[in-house]
N, CA, C and O atoms as a Tinker XYZ file with bonds, in Angstrom:
   432  protein
     1  N    -11.435000  -11.852000  -13.277000    73     2
     2  CA   -10.306000  -11.128000  -13.093000    64     1     3
     3  C     -8.815000  -11.788000  -12.066000    63     2     4     5
     4  O     -7.593000  -11.935000  -12.044000    81     3
     5  N     -9.358000  -11.876000  -11.757000    73     3     6
     6  CA    -8.589000  -12.656000  -10.451000    64     5     7
     7  C     -8.187000  -13.660000  -10.501000    63     6     8     9
     8  O     -7.400000  -13.948000   -9.598000    81     7
     9  N     -8.443000  -14.571000  -11.395000    73     7    10
    10  CA    -7.724000  -15.786000  -11.708000    64     9    11
    11  C     -6.238000  -14.730000  -12.918000    63    10    12    13
    12  O     -5.146000  -15.206000  -13.230000    81    11
    13  N     -6.656000  -13.610000  -13.231000    73    11    14
    14  CA    -5.500000  -13.694000  -14.521000    64    13    15
    15  C     -4.787000  -13.057000  -13.332000    63    14    16    17
    16  O     -3.609000  -13.186000  -13.663000    81    15
    17  N     -4.793000  -12.568000  -12.380000    73    15    18
    18  CA    -4.258000  -11.406000  -12.058000    64    17    19
    19  C     -3.145000  -13.575000  -10.803000    63    18    20    21
    20  O     -2.008000  -14.029000  -10.674000    81    19
    21  N     -4.369000  -13.898000  -10.412000    73    19    22
    22  CA    -3.221000  -14.687000   -9.916000    64    21    23
    23  C     -2.567000  -15.427000  -10.538000    63    22    24    25
    24  O     -1.555000  -15.722000   -9.903000    81    23
    25  N     -2.664000  -16.250000  -12.196000    73    23    26
    26  CA    -1.734000  -16.451000  -13.030000    64    25    27
    27  C     -0.899000  -15.483000  -13.413000    63    26    28    29
    28  O      0.121000  -15.766000  -14.043000    81    27
    29  N     -1.131000  -14.555000  -13.176000    73    27    30
    30  CA     0.709000  -13.368000  -13.838000    64    29    31
    31  C      0.896000  -13.814000  -12.632000    63    30    32    33
    32  O      1.465000  -14.862000  -12.325000    81    31
    33  N      0.310000  -12.840000  -11.761000    73    31    34
    34  CA     1.681000  -13.318000  -10.142000    64    33    35
    35  C      2.535000  -14.848000  -10.495000    63    34    36    37
    36  O      3.677000  -15.068000  -10.897000    81    35
    37  N      1.635000  -15.551000  -10.211000    73    35    38
    38  CA     2.682000  -17.596000  -10.469000    64    37    39
    39  C      3.614000  -17.355000  -11.192000    63    38    40    41
    40  O      4.786000  -17.243000  -10.834000    81    39
    41  N      2.901000  -17.182000  -13.009000    73    39    42
    42  CA     4.610000  -16.368000  -14.332000    64    41    43
    43  C      5.319000  -16.118000  -13.312000    63    42    44    45
    44  O      5.873000  -16.982000  -12.633000    81    43
    45  N      5.368000  -14.798000  -13.097000    73    43    46
    46  CA     6.183000  -14.118000  -12.517000    64    45    47
    47  C      7.308000  -13.980000  -11.212000    63    46    48    49
    48  O      8.221000  -13.168000  -11.063000    81    47
    49  N      6.751000  -15.383000  -10.130000    73    47    50
    50  CA     6.798000  -15.541000   -9.416000    64    49    51
    51  C      8.084000  -17.056000  -10.048000    63    50    52    53
    52  O      9.138000  -17.196000   -9.428000    81    51
    53  N      7.801000  -17.875000  -11.100000    73    51    54
    54  CA     8.613000  -19.128000  -11.216000    64    53    55
    55  C      9.486000  -18.502000  -12.419000    63    54    56    57
    56  O     10.112000  -19.412000  -12.962000    81    55
    57  N      9.837000  -16.747000  -13.253000    73    55    58
    58  CA    10.373000  -16.547000  -14.320000    64    57    59
    59  C     11.493000  -15.317000  -13.376000    63    58    60    61
    60  O     12.722000  -15.310000  -13.302000    81    59
    61  N     10.994000  -14.855000  -13.073000    73    59    62
    62  CA    10.981000  -13.726000  -11.399000    64    61    63
    63  C     12.383000  -14.248000  -10.925000    63    62    64    65
    64  O     13.287000  -13.530000  -11.353000    81    63
    65  N     12.774000  -15.212000  -10.223000    73    63    66
    66  CA    14.852000  -15.292000   -9.784000    64    65    67
    67  C     15.972000  -15.982000  -10.812000    63    66    68    69
    68  O     17.066000  -16.393000  -10.425000    81    67
    69  N     15.603000  -16.024000  -11.888000    73    67    70
    70  CA    15.935000  -15.682000  -13.261000    64    69    71
    71  C     15.982000  -14.347000  -14.580000    63    70    72    73
    72  O     16.043000  -14.106000  -15.786000    81    71
    73  N     15.875000  -13.661000  -12.866000    73    71    74
    74  CA    16.729000  -11.859000  -13.239000    64    73    75
    75  C     17.752000  -11.549000  -13.176000    63    74    76    77
    76  O     18.139000  -10.470000  -13.624000    81    75
    77  N     18.845000  -12.787000  -12.341000    73    75    78
    78  CA    19.803000  -12.497000  -12.321000    64    77    79
    79  C     20.781000  -12.622000  -14.134000    63    78    80    81
    80  O     22.002000  -12.469000  -14.186000    81    79
    81  N     20.158000  -12.832000  -15.055000    73    79    82
    82  CA    20.845000  -12.881000  -16.265000    64    81    83
    83  C     20.676000  -12.068000  -17.309000    63    82    84    85
    84  O     20.860000  -12.148000  -18.523000    81    83
    85  N     20.174000  -11.048000  -16.352000    73    83    86
    86  CA    19.774000   -9.881000  -17.370000    64    85    87
    87  C     20.861000   -8.955000  -16.969000    63    86    88    89
    88  O     21.824000   -8.392000  -17.488000    81    87
    89  N     20.109000   -9.076000  -15.476000    73    87    90
    90  CA    20.758000   -7.719000  -14.259000    64    89    91
    91  C     22.225000   -8.118000  -13.786000    63    90    92    93
    92  O     22.927000   -7.239000  -13.286000    81    91
    93  N     22.656000   -9.272000  -13.911000    73    91    94
    94  CA    24.144000   -8.997000  -13.184000    64    93    95
    95  C     25.547000   -7.808000  -14.551000    63    94    96    97
    96  O     25.854000   -7.631000  -15.730000    81    95
    97  N     25.873000   -7.357000  -13.030000    73    95    98
    98  CA    27.107000   -7.141000  -14.239000    64    97    99
    99  C     28.319000   -7.548000  -14.678000    63    98   100   101
   100  O     28.981000   -8.470000  -14.202000    81    99
   101  N     28.687000   -6.646000  -15.863000    73    99   102
   102  CA    29.668000   -7.735000  -16.356000    64   101   103
   103  C     29.439000   -7.507000  -18.006000    63   102   104   105
   104  O     28.533000   -6.944000  -18.621000    81   103
   105  N     30.581000   -8.149000  -18.420000    73   103   106
   106  CA    29.880000   -8.264000  -20.517000    64   105   107
   107  C     29.046000   -8.437000  -20.713000    63   106   108   109
   108  O     28.269000   -8.869000  -19.862000    81   107
   109  N     28.650000   -8.170000  -22.132000    73   107   110
   110  CA    27.733000   -9.303000  -22.698000    64   109   111
   111  C     28.266000  -10.017000  -23.909000    63   110   112   113
   112  O     28.591000   -9.766000  -25.069000    81   111
   113  N     28.206000  -10.896000  -23.184000    73   111   114
   114  CA    29.724000  -12.026000  -23.992000    64   113   115
   115  C     28.326000  -12.710000  -24.607000    63   114   116   117
   116  O     27.129000  -12.462000  -24.462000    81   115
   117  N     29.428000  -14.141000  -25.708000    73   115   118
   118  CA    27.950000  -14.248000  -26.611000    64   117   119
   119  C     27.453000  -15.825000  -25.420000    63   118   120   121
   120  O     26.417000  -16.489000  -25.448000    81   119
   121  N     28.823000  -15.985000  -24.391000    73   119   122
   122  CA    27.971000  -16.962000  -23.442000    64   121   123
   123  C     26.657000  -16.018000  -22.965000    63   122   124   125
   124  O     25.605000  -16.168000  -23.586000    81   123
   125  N     26.700000  -15.368000  -22.226000    73   123   126
   126  CA    26.007000  -14.563000  -21.706000    64   125   127
   127  C     24.473000  -14.934000  -22.672000    63   126   128   129
   128  O     23.586000  -15.756000  -22.443000    81   127
   129  N     24.667000  -13.779000  -23.984000    73   127   130
   130  CA    23.327000  -13.634000  -24.127000    64   129   131
   131  C     22.685000  -15.267000  -24.755000    63   130   132   133
   132  O     21.500000  -15.493000  -24.999000    81   131
   133  N     23.809000  -16.227000  -24.909000    73   131   134
   134  CA    22.366000  -17.788000  -24.610000    64   133   135
   135  C     22.314000  -18.085000  -23.497000    63   134   136   137
   136  O     21.274000  -18.721000  -23.322000    81   135
   137  N     22.951000  -17.968000  -22.469000    73   135   138
   138  CA    21.509000  -17.911000  -21.383000    64   137   139
   139  C     20.270000  -16.651000  -21.789000    63   138   140   141
   140  O     19.262000  -16.975000  -21.162000    81   139
   141  N     20.065000  -15.694000  -22.387000    73   139   142
   142  CA    19.492000  -14.966000  -22.566000    64   141   143
   143  C     18.368000  -15.578000  -23.524000    63   142   144   145
   144  O     17.160000  -15.422000  -23.346000    81   143
   145  N     18.765000  -16.065000  -24.228000    73   143   146
   146  CA    18.276000  -16.683000  -25.609000    64   145   147
   147  C     16.983000  -18.161000  -24.699000    63   146   148   149
   148  O     15.801000  -18.465000  -24.863000    81   147
   149  N     18.253000  -18.727000  -23.675000    73   147   150
   150  CA    17.474000  -19.703000  -23.336000    64   149   151
   151  C     16.432000  -18.963000  -22.010000    63   150   152   153
   152  O     16.172000  -19.932000  -21.297000    81   151
   153  N     15.831000  -17.865000  -21.466000    73   151   154
   154  CA    15.161000  -17.347000  -20.333000    64   153   155
   155  C     14.438000  -17.721000  -20.533000    63   154   156   157
   156  O     14.072000  -18.190000  -19.456000    81   155
   157  N     13.323000  -18.108000  -21.653000    73   155   158
   158  CA    11.744000  -18.623000  -21.403000    64   157   159
   159  C     11.982000  -20.707000  -21.104000    63   158   160   161
   160  O     11.241000  -21.583000  -20.659000    81   159
   161  N     13.057000  -20.688000  -21.516000    73   159   162
   162  CA    12.676000  -21.959000  -20.891000    64   161   163
   163  C     13.753000  -22.707000  -19.741000    63   162   164   165
   164  O     14.265000  -23.825000  -19.704000    81   163
   165  N     13.799000  -21.890000  -19.122000    73   163   166
   166  CA    14.870000  -22.143000  -18.005000    64   165   167
   167  C     13.885000  -22.514000  -16.889000    63   166   168   169
   168  O     14.187000  -23.495000  -16.210000    81   167
   169  N     12.611000  -21.783000  -16.576000    73   167   170
   170  CA    12.355000  -22.442000  -15.455000    64   169   171
   171  C     12.676000  -24.079000  -14.975000    63   170   172   173
   172  O     12.909000  -24.556000  -13.864000    81   171
   173  N     12.557000  -24.829000  -16.624000    73   171   174
   174  CA    12.290000  -26.331000  -16.699000    64   173   175
   175  C     14.109000  -26.858000  -16.971000    63   174   176   177
   176  O     14.512000  -27.198000  -18.083000    81   175
   177  N     15.110000  -26.820000  -15.579000    73   175   178
   178  CA    16.607000  -26.113000  -16.084000    64   177   179
   179  C     17.089000  -27.393000  -15.540000    63   178   180   181
   180  O     17.763000  -28.215000  -16.161000    81   179
   181  N     16.539000  -27.517000  -13.898000    73   179   182
   182  CA    16.483000  -28.878000  -13.619000    64   181   183
   183  C     16.077000  -30.180000  -14.135000    63   182   184   185
   184  O     16.345000  -31.310000  -13.726000    81   183
   185  N     15.361000  -29.776000  -15.135000    73   183   186
   186  CA    14.464000  -30.903000  -14.878000    64   185   187
   187  C     16.104000  -31.513000  -17.173000    63   186   188   189
   188  O     16.634000  -32.583000  -17.469000    81   187
   189  N     16.138000  -29.758000  -18.121000    73   187   190
   190  CA    16.942000  -29.875000  -18.815000    64   189   191
   191  C     18.531000  -31.042000  -17.787000    63   190   192   193
   192  O     18.884000  -32.176000  -18.112000    81   191
   193  N     18.912000  -30.479000  -17.007000    73   191   194
   194  CA    20.293000  -31.221000  -16.577000    64   193   195
   195  C     20.342000  -32.693000  -16.778000    63   194   196   197
   196  O     21.214000  -33.335000  -17.362000    81   195
   197  N     19.487000  -33.031000  -16.319000    73   195   198
   198  CA    19.962000  -35.243000  -16.613000    64   197   199
   199  C     19.462000  -35.362000  -17.375000    63   198   200   201
   200  O     18.637000  -36.276000  -17.367000    81   199
   201  N     19.650000  -34.277000  -18.920000    73   199   202
   202  CA    19.752000  -34.948000  -20.316000    64   201   203
   203  C     21.275000  -34.727000  -20.238000    63   202   204   205
   204  O     22.053000  -35.670000  -20.100000    81   203
   205  N     21.753000  -33.162000  -20.354000    73   203   206
   206  CA    22.901000  -33.106000  -20.083000    64   205   207
   207  C     23.889000  -34.220000  -20.829000    63   206   208   209
   208  O     23.495000  -35.344000  -20.520000    81   207
   209  N     24.834000  -34.264000  -21.550000    73   207   210
   210  CA    25.714000  -32.835000  -22.553000    64   209   211
   211  C     24.986000  -33.175000  -24.039000    63   210   212   213
   212  O     25.348000  -32.902000  -25.183000    81   211
   213  N     24.079000  -33.722000  -23.645000    73   211   214
   214  CA    23.080000  -33.527000  -25.110000    64   213   215
   215  C     22.259000  -32.867000  -25.548000    63   214   216   217
   216  O     21.181000  -33.398000  -25.816000    81   215
   217  N     22.495000  -31.172000  -25.838000    73   215   218
   218  CA    22.302000  -30.184000  -26.230000    64   217   219
   219  C     21.104000  -29.935000  -26.294000    63   218   220   221
   220  O     20.478000  -29.114000  -25.623000    81   219
   221  N     20.566000  -30.925000  -27.446000    73   219   222
   222  CA    18.718000  -31.058000  -28.043000    64   221   223
   223  C     18.720000  -31.718000  -27.578000    63   222   224   225
   224  O     19.819000  -32.077000  -28.000000    81   223
   225  N     18.469000  -32.482000  -26.882000    73   223   226
   226  CA    16.967000  -33.821000  -25.223000    64   225   227
   227  C     17.266000  -32.562000  -24.291000    63   226   228   229
   228  O     16.325000  -32.143000  -23.617000    81   227
   229  N     18.647000  -31.852000  -24.191000    73   227   230
   230  CA    18.592000  -30.686000  -23.056000    64   229   231
   231  C     17.358000  -29.847000  -23.112000    63   230   232   233
   232  O     16.403000  -29.711000  -22.348000    81   231
   233  N     17.716000  -29.285000  -24.366000    73   231   234
   234  CA    16.674000  -27.683000  -24.366000    64   233   235
   235  C     15.454000  -28.198000  -24.494000    63   234   236   237
   236  O     14.496000  -27.594000  -24.012000    81   235
   237  N     15.199000  -30.105000  -25.559000    73   235   238
   238  CA    13.857000  -30.347000  -25.005000    64   237   239
   239  C     12.473000  -30.643000  -23.614000    63   238   240   241
   240  O     11.278000  -30.499000  -23.358000    81   239
   241  N     13.666000  -31.096000  -23.135000    73   239   242
   242  CA    13.682000  -31.457000  -22.140000    64   241   243
   243  C     13.472000  -29.801000  -20.847000    63   242   244   245
   244  O     12.716000  -29.619000  -19.892000    81   243
   245  N     14.289000  -29.140000  -21.332000    73   243   246
   246  CA    14.029000  -27.904000  -20.606000    64   245   247
   247  C     12.164000  -27.155000  -21.099000    63   246   248   249
   248  O     11.221000  -26.743000  -20.423000    81   247
   249  N     12.406000  -27.306000  -22.531000    73   247   250
   250  CA    10.938000  -26.621000  -22.737000    64   249   251
   251  C      9.743000  -27.285000  -22.402000    63   250   252   253
   252  O      8.749000  -26.634000  -22.082000    81   251
   253  N      9.736000  -29.024000  -22.459000    73   251   254
   254  CA     8.697000  -29.515000  -22.135000    64   253   255
   255  C      8.658000  -29.355000  -20.673000    63   254   256   257
   256  O      7.452000  -29.350000  -20.422000    81   255
   257  N      9.294000  -29.223000  -19.579000    73   255   258
   258  CA     9.261000  -29.037000  -18.482000    64   257   259
   259  C      8.514000  -27.695000  -17.698000    63   258   260   261
   260  O      7.777000  -27.645000  -16.713000    81   259
   261  N      8.913000  -26.922000  -18.365000    73   259   262
   262  CA     8.704000  -25.081000  -18.669000    64   261   263
   263  C      7.089000  -24.649000  -19.035000    63   262   264   265
   264  O      6.476000  -23.582000  -19.004000    81   263
   265  N      6.638000  -26.430000  -19.498000    73   263   266
   266  CA     5.618000  -26.149000  -20.116000    64   265   267
   267  C      4.740000  -27.016000  -19.135000    63   266   268   269
   268  O      3.680000  -26.652000  -18.626000    81   267
   269  N      5.259000  -28.011000  -18.994000    73   267   270
   270  CA     4.388000  -29.017000  -17.438000    64   269   271
   271  C      4.019000  -27.651000  -16.647000    63   270   272   273
   272  O      3.029000  -26.956000  -16.417000    81   271
   273  N      5.462000  -27.684000  -16.358000    73   271   274
   274  CA     4.919000  -26.139000  -14.707000    64   273   275
   275  C      3.878000  -25.293000  -15.504000    63   274   276   277
   276  O      2.717000  -25.437000  -15.124000    81   275
   277  N      4.057000  -24.567000  -16.382000    73   275   278
   278  CA     2.884000  -23.701000  -16.771000    64   277   279
   279  C      1.671000  -24.366000  -16.256000    63   278   280   281
   280  O      0.946000  -23.768000  -15.462000    81   279
   281  N      1.421000  -25.480000  -16.627000    73   279   282
   282  CA    -0.031000  -25.893000  -16.936000    64   281   283
   283  C     -0.390000  -25.754000  -15.780000    63   282   284   285
   284  O     -1.358000  -25.017000  -15.593000    81   283
   285  N      0.331000  -26.481000  -14.480000    73   283   286
   286  CA     0.683000  -27.063000  -13.399000    64   285   287
   287  C     -0.385000  -25.580000  -12.457000    63   286   288   289
   288  O     -1.213000  -25.387000  -11.567000    81   287
   289  N      0.137000  -25.152000  -13.113000    73   287   290
   290  CA     0.005000  -24.155000  -12.152000    64   289   291
   291  C     -0.583000  -22.357000  -12.121000    63   290   292   293
   292  O     -0.629000  -21.453000  -11.288000    81   291
   293  N     -1.037000  -22.599000  -13.875000    73   291   294
   294  CA    -3.012000  -22.105000  -14.502000    64   293   295
   295  C     -3.622000  -22.996000  -13.725000    63   294   296   297
   296  O     -4.002000  -22.601000  -12.622000    81   295
   297  N     -3.920000  -24.752000  -14.209000    73   295   298
   298  CA    -5.227000  -25.461000  -13.305000    64   297   299
   299  C     -4.662000  -25.029000  -11.740000    63   298   300   301
   300  O     -5.556000  -24.690000  -10.965000    81   299
   301  N     -3.098000  -25.007000  -11.146000    73   299   302
   302  CA    -3.766000  -24.280000   -9.773000    64   301   303
   303  C     -4.680000  -22.949000   -9.370000    63   302   304   305
   304  O     -5.678000  -22.733000   -8.683000    81   303
   305  N     -3.706000  -22.139000  -10.243000    73   303   306
   306  CA    -4.991000  -21.316000   -9.985000    64   305   307
   307  C     -6.375000  -20.448000  -10.317000    63   306   308   309
   308  O     -6.950000  -19.433000   -9.926000    81   307
   309  N     -6.580000  -21.827000  -11.582000    73   307   310
   310  CA    -7.845000  -21.894000  -11.537000    64   309   311
   311  C     -8.605000  -22.468000  -10.358000    63   310   312   313
   312  O     -9.659000  -21.974000   -9.958000    81   311
   313  N     -8.071000  -23.447000   -9.861000    73   311   314
   314  CA    -9.003000  -24.152000   -8.054000    64   313   315
   315  C     -9.438000  -22.737000   -7.669000    63   314   316   317
   316  O    -10.623000  -22.799000   -7.340000    81   315
   317  N     -8.916000  -21.339000   -7.563000    73   315   318
   318  CA    -8.700000  -20.438000   -6.765000    64   317   319
   319  C     -8.625000  -21.099000   -4.466000    63   318   320   321
   320  O     -8.194000  -22.027000   -3.783000    81   319
   321  N     -9.304000  -19.919000   -4.323000    73   319   322
   322  CA    -9.482000  -20.308000   -2.861000    64   321   323
   323  C     -7.556000  -20.321000   -2.673000    63   322   324   325
   324  O     -6.556000  -19.707000   -3.043000    81   323
   325  N     -8.019000  -21.585000   -1.763000    73   323   326
   326  CA    -6.542000  -20.678000   -1.038000    64   325   327
   327  C     -5.325000  -22.297000   -1.958000    63   326   328   329
   328  O     -4.222000  -22.593000   -1.497000    81   327
   329  N     -5.895000  -22.953000   -3.089000    73   327   330
   330  CA    -4.316000  -23.023000   -4.306000    64   329   331
   331  C     -4.311000  -21.898000   -4.849000    63   330   332   333
   332  O     -3.560000  -21.741000   -5.811000    81   331
   333  N     -4.668000  -21.425000   -4.653000    73   331   334
   334  CA    -4.032000  -19.823000   -5.137000    64   333   335
   335  C     -2.170000  -20.148000   -4.913000    63   334   336   337
   336  O     -1.298000  -20.569000   -5.674000    81   335
   337  N     -2.186000  -19.513000   -2.886000    73   335   338
   338  CA    -1.325000  -19.173000   -2.814000    64   337   339
   339  C     -0.871000  -20.724000   -3.100000    63   338   340   341
   340  O     -0.077000  -20.520000   -4.018000    81   339
   341  N     -0.869000  -22.251000   -2.884000    73   339   342
   342  CA    -0.568000  -23.433000   -2.698000    64   341   343
   343  C      0.345000  -22.628000   -4.846000    63   342   344   345
   344  O      1.567000  -22.760000   -4.926000    81   343
   345  N      0.038000  -22.352000   -5.388000    73   343   346
   346  CA     0.037000  -22.170000   -6.994000    64   345   347
   347  C      1.611000  -21.530000   -7.081000    63   346   348   349
   348  O      2.556000  -21.966000   -7.739000    81   347
   349  N      1.535000  -19.783000   -5.764000    73   347   350
   350  CA     2.726000  -19.472000   -5.957000    64   349   351
   351  C      3.823000  -19.688000   -5.094000    63   350   352   353
   352  O      4.905000  -19.107000   -5.180000    81   351
   353  N      3.551000  -20.432000   -4.367000    73   351   354
   354  CA     4.434000  -21.062000   -3.137000    64   353   355
   355  C      5.534000  -21.926000   -4.144000    63   354   356   357
   356  O      6.742000  -21.689000   -4.130000    81   355
   357  N      4.829000  -23.084000   -5.114000    73   355   358
   358  CA     5.441000  -23.999000   -6.104000    64   357   359
   359  C      6.091000  -22.955000   -6.269000    63   358   360   361
   360  O      7.017000  -22.535000   -5.575000    81   359
   361  N      5.407000  -22.278000   -7.646000    73   359   362
   362  CA     5.796000  -21.426000   -8.495000    64   361   363
   363  C      7.113000  -21.045000   -8.073000    63   362   364   365
   364  O      7.870000  -21.349000   -8.994000    81   363
   365  N      8.038000  -20.297000   -6.711000    73   363   366
   366  CA     8.632000  -20.103000   -6.303000    64   365   367
   367  C      9.775000  -20.932000   -5.924000    63   366   368   369
   368  O     10.958000  -20.594000   -5.965000    81   367
   369  N      9.352000  -21.915000   -5.596000    73   367   370
   370  CA    10.113000  -23.031000   -4.719000    64   369   371
   371  C     10.726000  -23.776000   -6.614000    63   370   372   373
   372  O     11.909000  -24.053000   -6.809000    81   371
   373  N      9.674000  -23.946000   -7.681000    73   371   374
   374  CA    10.794000  -24.274000   -8.549000    64   373   375
   375  C     11.270000  -23.479000   -8.957000    63   374   376   377
   376  O     12.152000  -23.527000   -8.098000    81   375
   377  N     11.620000  -22.512000   -9.662000    73   375   378
   378  CA    11.887000  -20.670000  -10.063000    64   377   379
   379  C     13.489000  -20.610000   -9.747000    63   378   380   381
   380  O     14.603000  -20.654000  -10.270000    81   379
   381  N     12.674000  -20.454000   -8.299000    73   379   382
   382  CA    14.210000  -20.926000   -6.911000    64   381   383
   383  C     15.959000  -21.776000   -6.719000    63   382   384   385
   384  O     17.158000  -21.653000   -6.472000    81   383
   385  N     15.054000  -22.472000   -7.004000    73   383   386
   386  CA    15.752000  -24.251000   -7.478000    64   385   387
   387  C     15.711000  -24.276000   -8.430000    63   386   388   389
   388  O     15.782000  -25.481000   -8.673000    81   387
   389  N     15.627000  -23.709000   -9.442000    73   387   390
   390  CA    15.625000  -23.370000  -10.513000    64   389   391
   391  C     17.219000  -22.634000  -11.485000    63   390   392   393
   392  O     18.156000  -22.773000  -12.271000    81   391
   393  N     16.486000  -21.889000  -10.630000    73   391   394
   394  CA    17.639000  -20.400000  -11.115000    64   393   395
   395  C     19.044000  -20.871000   -9.930000    63   394   396   397
   396  O     20.198000  -20.644000  -10.294000    81   395
   397  N     18.733000  -21.620000   -8.335000    73   395   398
   398  CA    19.661000  -21.727000   -8.068000    64   397   399
   399  C     20.915000  -22.140000   -8.868000    63   398   400   401
   400  O     22.019000  -21.641000   -9.087000    81   399
   401  N     19.968000  -23.784000   -9.362000    73   399   402
   402  CA    21.304000  -24.276000  -10.079000    64   401   403
   403  C     21.907000  -23.605000  -11.435000    63   402   404   405
   404  O     23.076000  -23.603000  -11.822000    81   403
   405  N     20.336000  -22.835000  -12.252000    73   403   406
   406  CA    21.832000  -21.951000  -13.998000    64   405   407
   407  C     22.544000  -21.634000  -13.022000    63   406   408   409
   408  O     23.482000  -22.424000  -12.916000    81   407
   409  N     22.546000  -20.197000  -11.617000    73   407   410
   410  CA    23.808000  -20.116000  -11.254000    64   409   411
   411  C     25.366000  -20.473000  -10.938000    63   410   412   413
   412  O     26.400000  -19.915000  -11.304000    81   411
   413  N     25.178000  -21.424000  -10.257000    73   411   414
   414  CA    25.907000  -22.154000  -10.124000    64   413   415
   415  C     26.381000  -22.504000  -11.594000    63   414   416   417
   416  O     27.042000  -21.571000  -12.049000    81   415
   417  N     26.256000  -23.487000  -12.413000    73   415   418
   418  CA    26.210000  -23.878000  -13.623000    64   417   419
   419  C     26.756000  -22.742000  -14.530000    63   418   420   421
   420  O     27.850000  -22.726000  -15.093000    81   419
   421  N     26.052000  -22.054000  -14.554000    73   419   422
   422  CA    26.138000  -20.734000  -15.821000    64   421   423
   423  C     28.544000  -20.295000  -14.608000    63   422   424   425
   424  O     29.330000  -20.450000  -15.543000    81   423
   425  N     29.354000  -19.966000  -13.393000    73   423   426
   426  CA    29.742000  -19.272000  -13.169000    64   425   427
   427  C     30.743000  -20.996000  -13.156000    63   426   428   429
   428  O     31.557000  -21.215000  -12.258000    81   427
   429  N     30.637000  -21.401000  -13.597000    73   427   430
   430  CA    31.185000  -23.272000  -13.352000    64   429   431
   431  C     32.776000  -22.893000  -15.183000    63   430   432
   432  O     33.515000  -23.803000  -15.558000    81   431
């Protein structure tokens, strides 16, 4: 149970910085809906930007990076002890940085 809870917290810390996509004021335009559809892979946004402007490669890179992030976080949480705290810090760092980059690109 402890591992499950620590993994859930790590994943929440990875995705919660992207809550602005859903919670910001304004109309639900097609541009915003595109960002909502990308929400599952947004933690990999920083890596995906390396492949810009090739949309297919960018989305694939984002998805692959997100899967890698999740696998590393789960592995760290399952190690237990202080590794859980390291996983949480890493998740917050990855999610926060990617969310900041995404916020800047969203407003361009």
